[in-house]
C-alpha positions as CSV (number, residue, x, y, z in Angstrom):
1,X,0.0,0.1,-0.1
2,X,1.2,3.4,-1.0
3,X,2.4,5.5,1.9
4,X,0.6,8.8,2.7
5,X,4.0,10.4,2.1
6,X,3.5,9.7,-1.6
7,X,0.4,12.0,-1.7
8,X,0.0,15.6,-1.5
9,X,-2.9,18.2,-1.4
10,X,-2.7,19.7,-4.8
11,X,-5.6,22.1,-5.3
12,X,-9.0,23.2,-4.2
13,X,-11.9,23.2,-6.8
14,X,-14.6,26.0,-6.4
15,X,-17.7,25.8,-8.6
16,X,-18.5,29.3,-10.1
17,X,-21.5,30.7,-12.0
18,X,-19.5,33.1,-14.1
19,X,-16.0,31.8,-15.0
20,X,-14.7,35.1,-16.5
21,X,-15.9,37.2,-13.6
22,X,-14.4,34.7,-11.2
23,X,-11.0,34.9,-12.9
24,X,-11.2,38.6,-12.9
25,X,-11.8,38.6,-9.1
26,X,-9.1,36.1,-8.2
27,X,-6.4,37.8,-10.5
28,X,-7.3,41.5,-10.3
29,X,-8.3,41.7,-6.7
30,X,-6.5,38.8,-4.9
31,X,-3.5,39.0,-7.2
32,X,-3.4,35.4,-8.2
33,X,-1.9,34.2,-11.6
34,X,-4.0,32.4,-14.2
35,X,-2.3,29.2,-15.2
36,X,-4.6,27.7,-17.9
37,X,-8.2,27.7,-18.8
38,X,-9.5,24.3,-20.3
39,X,-12.6,23.3,-21.9
40,X,-13.8,19.7,-21.0
41,X,-16.4,18.5,-23.4
42,X,-16.9,15.1,-21.7
43,X,-18.6,17.1,-18.6
44,X,-19.7,20.1,-20.6
45,X,-17.8,22.4,-18.4
46,X,-14.6,24.6,-18.3
47,X,-12.2,25.1,-15.6
48,X,-9.3,27.6,-14.9
49,X,-6.3,27.0,-12.5
50,X,-4.9,29.9,-10.7
51,X,-2.0,30.1,-8.1
52,X,0.2,32.5,-6.3
53,X,3.7,32.5,-7.7
54,X,5.5,30.7,-4.7
55,X,2.5,28.5,-3.7
56,X,2.3,24.7,-4.7
57,X,-1.2,24.8,-3.8
58,X,-3.6,25.8,-6.7
59,X,-7.2,27.0,-7.0
60,X,-9.4,25.4,-9.8
61,X,-12.4,27.3,-10.7
62,X,-15.0,25.0,-12.4
63,X,-18.0,26.0,-14.4
64,X,-20.5,23.6,-15.7
65,X,-23.4,24.1,-18.4
66,X,-26.9,23.7,-17.6
67,X,-27.0,20.3,-19.5
68,X,-23.9,19.0,-17.8
69,X,-24.2,15.9,-15.5
70,X,-22.4,18.1,-12.9
71,X,-24.7,21.2,-13.0
72,X,-26.7,22.1,-10.0
73,X,-28.5,25.2,-9.2
74,X,-26.4,27.6,-7.4
75,X,-26.9,27.9,-3.7
76,X,-24.8,30.3,-1.6
77,X,-22.3,28.1,0.3
78,X,-22.1,25.2,-2.1
79,X,-19.1,26.6,-3.9
80,X,-16.9,23.7,-2.9
81,X,-16.7,21.5,-5.9
82,X,-13.9,19.1,-5.2
83,X,-10.5,18.5,-3.5
84,X,-7.4,17.4,-5.7
85,X,-5.2,14.8,-4.1
86,X,-2.1,14.0,-6.0
87,X,-1.2,10.1,-5.6
88,X,2.1,8.8,-6.9
89,X,0.6,5.2,-6.8
90,X,-2.8,6.1,-8.3
91,X,-4.1,2.7,-8.5
92,X,-3.1,1.6,-4.9
93,X,-4.9,4.9,-3.4
94,X,-8.1,4.2,-5.4
95,X,-8.1,0.7,-4.1
96,X,-7.6,2.0,-0.4
97,X,-10.5,4.4,-0.9
98,X,-12.7,1.7,-2.3
99,X,-11.9,-0.7,0.5
100,X,-12.9,2.0,2.9
101,X,-16.3,2.1,1.0
102,X,-15.6,5.1,-1.3
103,X,-15.5,3.7,-4.8
104,X,-14.6,5.6,-8.0
105,X,-17.7,7.2,-9.3
106,X,-16.2,8.8,-12.4
107,X,-13.3,7.5,-14.4
108,X,-10.4,6.7,-14.4
109,X,-9.7,9.0,-17.2
110,X,-6.6,10.1,-18.9
111,X,-5.9,13.2,-21.0
112,X,-2.4,14.3,-21.8
113,X,0.1,13.6,-19.2
114,X,-2.5,13.3,-16.2
115,X,-4.8,10.3,-15.1
116,X,-7.6,10.9,-12.8
117,X,-10.7,9.5,-10.9
118,X,-13.6,11.0,-9.1
119,X,-14.4,9.6,-5.7
120,X,-17.4,10.8,-3.8
121,X,-15.9,10.6,-0.3
122,X,-16.8,11.3,3.4
123,X,-20.1,13.2,3.6
124,X,-20.2,13.7,-0.2
125,X,-17.1,15.6,-0.5
126,X,-15.8,14.8,-4.2
127,X,-12.1,14.0,-4.5
128,X,-10.2,14.2,-7.8
129,X,-7.6,11.8,-7.3
130,X,-4.8,12.3,-10.0
131,X,-1.3,11.4,-11.0
132,X,1.0,12.1,-13.9
133,X,1.8,9.3,-16.2
134,X,5.0,8.7,-18.2
135,X,4.9,9.4,-22.0
């Protein structure tokens, strides 16, 4: 089993109603740097990654179209979308979660150099478990 030292808290995902306005707030008001914005056709969404220059932890802003499987009506206080957990031994960590009663609900999926799976964990908090793949 993979030791916990081979995992790290990578980012926090917040759900937003207006991605452009959210990016404007976090960059212009809070001074964060925009890393990338990615369209995600598989879930009819978009996300943007932001960070402070010397900070390893990132903020992911997630937006979903009304016909996305992940869309929900916006309720103040429900902005936490998911937590990103980097796991060097991806399969071992997913197995540990499954054995604890938290099976993979979406994925695993691979795009480019990253592989990930979504797990609905304790009290319904979504985890995006991810790893970097060779090649």
